[in-house]
N, C-alpha and C positions, 0 to 999 in steps of 0.2 A: 150899505148904500145902494143905489139904483141908477141905471143909466138907460135911455130909450134907444131902441134899435136903431132908429133914424139917426140918433147922434154918432152910433158906432159906424154907420154907413160913411159918414164924413171922414172918418179916421183912415190913414195910411195903412197902418198896422195894428193888429191886436196880438198882445203876447200869448194869451192863452184863453180859449174857449172851454168851458166846463158844463158837461150836461151831468146834471145831478138825478141820479136814478133813485126814486122813491118806490114805496109799495105800489102794486098794481100796474107797474110799468108806466107810472107817470114821471116824465122828465121836466124839470126846471133847468134854466140856463142861466150862468152867470159867466162874466169875464175877469181876467186878471190883467190889470194895466198899473203900472207903475208900484209893484207890490201891494196893490190894493185889489180885493176882490169885490165886484159889483154885480148885482142881479139885474137881468136884462127885462126890461118892460116893453109893452106896445105904447102907442101913442096915448091910451087911456089911462095909462100907469098900471095897468094889470101885469103881473109876471107873464113872461113868454113861457108856456108850457104846452106839453102835448103828450099824447100817449104813442106818438109815433117818433122815434129817434132821428130818423131820416128827413123828416119834414123840418125839424128844428136846424139839423146840419145844413139843409139847403138853403136857409136864410142867411148863410155866411158864405155862400158860394162866390159873391162878387167882392169879398173883403179878403185882404192878406191876413193870414192867421198863422202865427209861429206854429202853435200845437193845439189840437183839439182832444180832450180826454173825456171819459166817461167815469164818474166818481159815484161810488156807492159807500155809504156809512151804515152798517148794520145796527139795529136795536136789539138784537137777539142775545147778547151777552146778558144785559139787564134781564130780559124775559125769561130766561133759564136760571135766574138766581146767582149769577156770578157777581164779583165784586161791583159795588155801585161807584167805585172811583172812577173818574173818567180816563179811560184808555183809548187810544186812537186805533181803531180797527177799519180806517179808510182804506177802500181799495180803488186804486185809480189806474186806468188803462187807456193807453193812447189808441186813438181810433181813426180811421180813414175818413175821407169825405164821401160826398153823395154819389160820387162815381161808382161806388160799390153796389149801390141800390139798382134793382131791376127797373128799368124805365118802361113807360108803355111801348108795346111793339118787340120788347125783348123775349117775350114768353115763346115766340115762334122760333127764335134762334135757340132757346135752350132745350126744345124738344128734341 
């Protein structure tokens, strides 16, 4: 299922925001609400995606979020000939918000 970012902005609370990490550092966003995971889209219905994780995190800065995680599911078991049985190799890491990003003007303070 999908949900528009504009619909999320009207909510008071989002249980969990998940940034799905794919090859070549492409990130897609989903949210977990009422035990259901939904991919987030823009107004045109395209998946919310970016090569910059922080730009996606910043889209949620005005929304109360229970937790934000980075999730990666590796296809490499299958690629190296391990069992084709579905095994869960999901890595999920709790991440902080955009406050950890270097903002314009911060470069002077870091030197």
